[in-house]
C-alpha positions in Angstrom: 96.7 112.1 207.7 97.3 115.5 206.3 101.1 114.9 206.2 100.5 111.6 204.3 98.3 113.5 201.8 100.8 116.3 201.4 103.7 113.9 200.9 101.6 111.8 198.4 100.6 115.0 196.5 104.1 116.3 196.4 105.6 113.0 195.2 103.1 112.7 192.4 103.0 116.4 191.5 99.3 116.8 192.1 97.2 119.1 194.2 96.5 118.0 197.8 92.7 118.0 197.2 93.2 115.7 194.2 95.4 113.5 196.3 92.8 113.3 199.1 90.1 112.4 196.6 92.2 109.8 194.8 93.2 108.1 198.1 89.5 108.1 199.1 88.4 106.5 195.9 91.2 103.9 196.0 90.6 103.1 199.6 86.9 102.5 199.0 87.7 100.2 196.1 90.4 98.3 198.0 88.1 97.6 201.0 85.0 96.8 198.8 87.0 94.3 196.8 88.2 92.4 200.0 86.4 89.4 201.4 84.1 90.5 204.2 86.2 89.0 207.0 89.3 90.7 205.6 87.4 94.0 204.9 86.4 94.1 208.6 90.1 93.7 209.6 91.2 96.3 207.1 88.7 98.8 208.5 90.2 98.3 211.9 93.8 98.6 210.7 93.5 101.8 208.6 93.7 105.3 210.1 90.3 106.6 211.2 90.6 109.4 208.7 90.3 106.8 206.0 87.6 104.7 207.6 85.5 107.7 208.4 85.0 107.9 204.6 82.4 105.2 205.1 79.0 105.5 206.6 77.8 103.0 209.2 75.6 101.4 206.6 78.5 101.1 204.1 80.7 99.5 206.8 78.0 96.9 207.5 77.6 96.2 203.8 81.4 95.9 203.4 81.6 93.4 206.3 78.9 91.2 204.7 79.2 91.5 200.9 82.1 91.0 198.5 82.0 93.4 195.5 84.1 92.8 192.4 85.1 96.1 191.0 87.8 95.9 188.3 90.8 98.2 188.7 90.1 99.8 185.3 86.8 101.1 186.7 88.6 102.8 189.6 91.3 104.2 187.3 88.6 105.6 185.0 86.8 107.2 188.0 90.1 108.8 189.3 91.0 109.9 185.8 87.6 111.6 185.2 87.0 113.0 188.7 90.6 114.3 189.4 92.5 114.6 186.1 90.1 115.6 183.3 90.1 112.2 181.8 94.0 111.7 181.8 94.1 107.9 182.1 97.9 107.7 182.4 97.9 110.0 185.4 94.9 108.2 186.8 96.6 104.9 186.6 99.9 106.2 188.1 98.0 107.8 191.0 95.9 104.7 191.5 99.0 102.4 191.7 100.7 104.8 194.2 97.5 105.0 196.3 97.3 101.2 196.4 100.9 101.0 197.6 100.2 103.7 200.2 97.2 101.8 201.5 99.1 98.5 201.6 101.9 100.2 203.5 99.4 101.3 206.2 98.0 97.8 206.8 101.1 95.5 206.4 
């Protein structure tokens, strides 16, 4: 996982800690916005370093409840927590993180 984070950070010109946090936020959103049956499958397909971000209670909740979190909310969170409110950077990193997650499951 560390090599993925390093590559992601380097490609986007961000610090590895910010990359790790952005991937974590985006992964959480991606799974929470999936239908429970798909979310369960996604949890099994992703590397354990990503699925370990979720507690057992969160995993059970994800497997039974569909949440509808708009991408804008996730971009806002990334922007505020990782880039001092820079929404352009937050959006770019979010889009790249979604592509990374999709590449790991398809």
